[in-house]
C-alpha positions as CSV (number, residue, x, y, z in Angstrom):
1,M,0.0,0.1,0.0
2,T,1.5,3.5,-1.0
3,P,1.2,6.0,2.0
4,T,-1.1,8.9,1.1
5,N,-1.9,12.4,2.2
6,A,-5.1,14.2,3.0
7,N,-5.8,14.5,-0.8
8,N,-5.1,10.7,-1.4
9,L,-1.9,11.5,-3.2
10,P,1.2,9.4,-2.8
11,T,3.5,11.1,-0.4
12,G,6.1,10.9,-2.9
13,T,4.2,13.8,-4.7
14,V,4.2,16.2,-1.8
15,S,6.8,18.7,-2.4
16,A,8.6,20.5,0.5
17,D,10.2,23.9,0.6
18,T,12.7,22.8,3.2
19,E,13.7,19.5,5.0
20,W,14.9,18.8,8.6
21,D,16.2,15.5,9.9
22,A,15.5,15.5,13.7
23,G,16.9,12.0,14.1
24,D,15.7,10.4,17.3
25,L,14.9,13.7,19.2
26,A,12.2,12.8,21.6
27,C,8.9,14.7,22.4
28,G,10.0,17.7,24.3
29,D,13.1,18.5,22.4
30,L,11.3,17.6,19.0
31,V,8.4,19.8,19.4
32,L,10.4,22.8,20.7
33,E,12.8,22.7,17.8
34,L,9.9,21.9,15.3
35,L,8.3,25.1,16.4
36,K,11.5,27.2,15.7
37,K,11.8,25.7,12.3
38,V,8.1,26.1,11.4
39,K,8.1,29.7,12.6
40,A,11.2,30.5,10.4
41,L,9.1,29.3,7.3
42,P,6.9,31.6,5.3
43,P,3.2,31.1,5.7
44,G,2.1,28.1,3.5
45,A,5.5,26.7,3.2
46,V,5.9,22.9,3.7
47,L,8.6,21.4,5.8
48,K,9.7,17.8,5.4
49,L,10.5,16.4,8.7
50,I,12.3,13.1,9.3
51,A,11.8,11.9,12.9
52,T,12.8,8.4,14.0
53,D,11.7,8.5,17.6
54,P,8.8,5.8,17.9
55,A,6.4,8.4,19.5
56,A,6.9,10.9,16.8
57,R,3.8,9.8,14.8
58,I,1.7,10.7,17.8
59,D,3.6,13.7,18.8
60,I,3.8,15.3,15.5
61,G,-0.1,14.9,14.9
62,A,-0.9,16.2,18.4
63,W,1.4,19.3,17.8
64,C,-0.1,20.1,14.5
65,R,-3.6,20.0,15.9
66,V,-2.5,22.2,18.8
67,T,-0.6,24.8,16.7
68,K,-3.1,24.8,13.9
69,N,-0.3,24.0,11.4
70,R,-1.4,21.3,8.8
71,L,0.0,17.7,8.7
72,V,-0.1,17.3,4.9
73,A,1.2,13.8,4.6
74,M,3.1,11.1,6.6
75,S,4.7,8.0,6.2
76,P,6.9,7.7,9.5
77,P,9.6,8.5,9.8
78,V,8.7,11.2,7.1
79,F,6.2,14.1,7.9
80,F,5.2,16.9,5.6
81,I,3.9,19.9,7.7
82,Q,2.5,23.0,6.1
83,R,2.9,26.3,8.2
84,K,-0.5,28.0,8.9
85,E,-1.3,31.1,7.0
86,N,-1.3,33.2,10.2
């Protein structure tokens, strides 16, 4: 099965404006650094995040819901996050 995004497009077709390999950063450090990375992007830009921590799947989804940034697609350990407009 090919991983898909919210528009049912294969995640391979999602393009990112920048990429960050967070390695195995855990929840607290991961979300604090992610906030900095996303804030540095212009509104609407997409960050490709690579996060290998086993809890990243849950943490990233929750972080996006709380911050109102959009989780465009995911196929752990890869996540595509679009910065909210404002």
